[in-house]
N, C-alpha and C positions, 0 to 999 in steps of 0.2 A: 435584619439577618434572618432572626427566629422566624417571621413570617414570609419571608420570601421561601425557605424552607421547607415550610408547612403548606406553599401555594407547589412545589414539586413534588414532595409528598404525595399532595389531595390528587395533584395530574396523571401519577403514575398508577395509582394504586387506581384509579380509576377507569384508566388502562385496560389492567387487568381483567376490569368485569363488564367492557364494551360489547362480547359476545351475545352478552340478551340484559339491553339497560329496561328496570323499572326507573322513569324517572317522574319524581314530584314538584312540582312547583304551584307559587301561587304569587295574590298581591292584596293586597288590602283594596277595599271600597271606600276609598275617597270622593271617589266624583269620576267623571268623564276621562278616558284614556287621552292622552295628544299624538302627534303623529313622531314624535321621541320613542314612544311604549310603541308603535308599528314598527317603525325601521328599526326596532331593535330586538326587543323581547317575545314580541308577538310573531314573526317574522320566525324564530328560533323556536315556538313552539309550535305553527304549524307544519314545521318539519318533523319536531318529532312524532306528530301523530303519524306519521308517514312511516316512518322508523322503529320506534319505538312503544313500548308501555308507557302511556303516558297520565299522568293524573294530575288538575288542574285545580287547584283549591281557590276559593272565594275566602280569605281570610278575617271575616267580620268581628268574631272573637279579637283577632290582633289590633284592630280598627277602634277598639273599643277601649283599649289600653289609654289611648293616648285623647279619644273621640268622645269617653263617657258621660259627658254631659250632654252630648247630642246624639243620641240612640236614635230617636228618627230620622236622622239623615242616611243610615246606614243601611234600608231596608229598601231604597232608595238607590239607591249607588249601588248595589249588587245588581240590581237589573243593568243598570246602565253599563255597567262592567264589564257585564258577560256578553252585552250588544255587541259590543265593542271588540270584545276575544270575536263571537262568532264571526261579526264582520273582515275579521284579520284574516280567516281560514283556519281559525279552533278549527278542530270535529270531532264534534261530539258524538258520533256514531265511531268515533275511531280513539277513544280518550274516554276520561270521566270525566268531568265537570260538576263541580259540586259545593257545598257550601260549608265550611268548617262547623258551623254548631248545627249544621243537619247533622252530625256523624258524631254522638256522644261521648263514642269509644274513646275520641280524643283526648276529651275532657278527663274522662276516667284513669287513661294511663297515666296522662300528667300526673295525678292527684300518686299514683302508684311508684312512678319515678320519679316525684318529689322528695320522695321518706332517703331518698341517697344522693341527693344533689348537696353537697356544703354548699354553704351562703355564698361563702368569699369565692367558688368557682361561679356566678353571676354575679359578682361584683365588679370581678377583673375583665368581664366584657367590655371591651371599649366605648360600644356603642350604649352603654347605660350612661356613665358618666356627660356623655356629648351631649345627648337628647336631652339629661336634664337641664345642662346648661342653656341647651337650644330653645326650652319649650317651655321651661319652669318645673321648680323643683314641686307643683300640683301634681304631675304624673308623674312621682317618683313613689308609688304604689306597689304592694304586693303582687296585682299580677302584671306590671310592667316590671317588676324586678323577675319575673317566670318569663317574661317573653321568648330568650331562647333556651328555657324547656319547652316551649307548647311547641315552637318551630321544630323542636326534634321531634316531638310526638307527630305533631303532621306527617313528618317523613314515614318515622319507626311505623306509624299504624298503620301504611300499606306496605311495608314490608321495602319501600325502595329502595334502592341501589346507589342510586347516581342523583345527583343535585343539580344544575348550574347556579354557578354564585360567578357575582361581581368578586373584585378585591377586597370591596367594603364587606364581605359577608362571612369572609374566609373565618375568624373568628366565632359568627357562631355554629358556624359548620365542624369547627376544631371540639366545640362545646360540646354539640351533642356526642359528634364520635367519641370523647371522653366518656358520657353516661353511660354509652352503648358498654362502653369496653369494661365500666364498669360495675355494671349490672351484669352481664355473660360473667365477668371474672366473682361474683358473689353468688348466683344462680343458675350458671351454667348456661350454654351457650342458645341463646334464644330470640336475641333481637339482631337486626343485620344493621354493619355497621356502613351506612352511607357513604360512599365515595362522592368529589367534587368534579364538577368538568367548569375550569374557570370561560366565563361568559364575556366577554369585551364589546361591546357597543360603543360606537362611534357617538359622543356627545353633540346630541343635535342641538343648534343654537336657537335660543326664543327673538320672541321681536324686539325686545330690547340689547340685546348681544349676550348676556347674561343665559347659563344651561336652559332650554328649556325646562321648565318646571312650576305645580300646576301653585305651587305656594308664592308666584311672585308675581302670578299675571299676565307669564309673555307667553302662553301656549298656543298652538294653532291645533283644535280639537280635532280625533277624526270623524265626531258627527257634527260640526260645521257643516253649515252649507259653502255654496261657488262664492257667493256676496261676502260673506263675512268671512271668509279664507280672502277675500280679494281685498277686503277693507285691514285686516289685520297686517295681509303682504306690505300693503302702500306705506303701514306705520312703523317698519322696521328702519330701526336705524341703521345708518350705514359706516364707512368711512369718513369719521369727523374731518378728515382734510381736501375729501371734494365734494364742496360747496357748491362749483358750476357744471353744465353738462360738459364742457371739452376739460376739468380738469383733470389729471392722471389716479386713478384711485390706484387702493391694496385693498384689491380679493379675500389674502390671506387671513385682513382682519372684519372680512364683511362679512355678517351674518347670513345675508339676502345671496351674496357668492356661495358660502356653506350649504345651502339649501339645494342651489345651483347643483353639487358634487351630487347629492341625494335624486332627486330626481330628472336630471337634464343630462344627463350625462354626455351625450355624442353632441353639444353644442358646448361644453364645460372648456375646450382651450381657446370656442370663438371667443366666449365671452369673459376668459381671463384674459385675451391680448387686447381687448376693447375696452377694456374695464383702467386696466393699467395706462390705454395709449390715448384716454380721456373718449375714445370716438364714442363710448356706449354711454348716455346717462343713466344716472338709478333709475329715475321714473321709468322707462325704457325696461332697465335690468327687472324692477319690480314687476313692471307687465307680465313679460315673459315668464317669468316664476310665478308667477299666480296663475296661469295659463297651463305651464306644466305640472303647478301640485294638484287643483285639480283634476286634470284629466287622470293623476298620477291615481288619485281617492275617489274617483270617481266611481269605480265597483265596487268598492268597499263599502261606500255611502250607500248604495243602492243594494246591498244585501241588508247592510242596517236597518233600511228605510223598509225589508220586506219582512222585517221580523215584530214579535211584538212581544207584552208581556207576559204573556201566556203559552206562548211558546219556550218562554227562556222559566218559566214555572216546573214545565214537563222535564226541559232536558235537566234542568237541577235536581228532579226526584228519581230522577235516572239516574245519573251520576251519584248520588248518595247511594240511591239502592246497590249500586255496583261496588262504590269502597266499601261500604259495611259489611259488606260479605264476605272483605279480607281483615276488618276491623276484626270483628267478633271475634273471628280465628286469634286474631294477633294478641287481643286482650286474654284469649282463655287463656293461651300459652304465656303471658307474663305469670296472669293470674297463678297457674300451675305451678312455676320453676319461683314465683315465693308462699308458697303452702299456702294463697288462699282458696 
């Protein structure tokens, strides 16, 4: 009940700031993105570039909280991540795309704000215990404990007033808002209190029927070629009760049908009808899906292929310059407020 009320508060407060939104969001560089990202967050990000002042961060420091034993992978993943963003339509000319560690003011702000954050506030963030249970006690580091505070600093350093979040991130945002309120109470109104806009994206089924997720190895990646996509689609699980071609199917439980709903809109009613009747076999259904999916992804993949690492480096340097112009001022205001 408490979380539901917070959700309502976040949304109502966001509405009052909708006249001029400065949006901040980001992703950790943990590898190539899949079509779940494309049909979810990235589509929204591309729209933000047209309607709002947008900041998109490659959160490499956040990646170190769980991948500190393999830092060599992060640099490669940064490039892959940004290539996927650009291919999906995120416009660097109408936004700032940057790497977290290239903006040192973020880390400096985190040090200053850490002085006023009770440890109990960090320990009560639900994802702290959940992630330790899932990934093991070795990630229970000082840096991992401070993850939500660093997230706030990512937002606060650019004075963002709007943050797109899913329900699972509401506790992080509420924590950040509490820290801002505490700082402003202690030192005077200095930091912008961020407001959330709930972003609900449909879960995209993976090739094994579970939610598409890199850790499951069940993804169809944005950067896959046509042949790889066809191979992955052919391997997808379907309705276990539909064994032979003429057996009636249950499209509502079939991951192949769920992807048809994403990329094959006009044909969906026909596919549903003929799946249920048994007239449409799984092999033909998968073949049509692979064809439609490749056609949908082709422009994105062509844009990706036209880019290279040198262009990414240039975009990231330009983005860091844009962000630091704001970050330097924010940090100076914080230091002044704290009499430093």
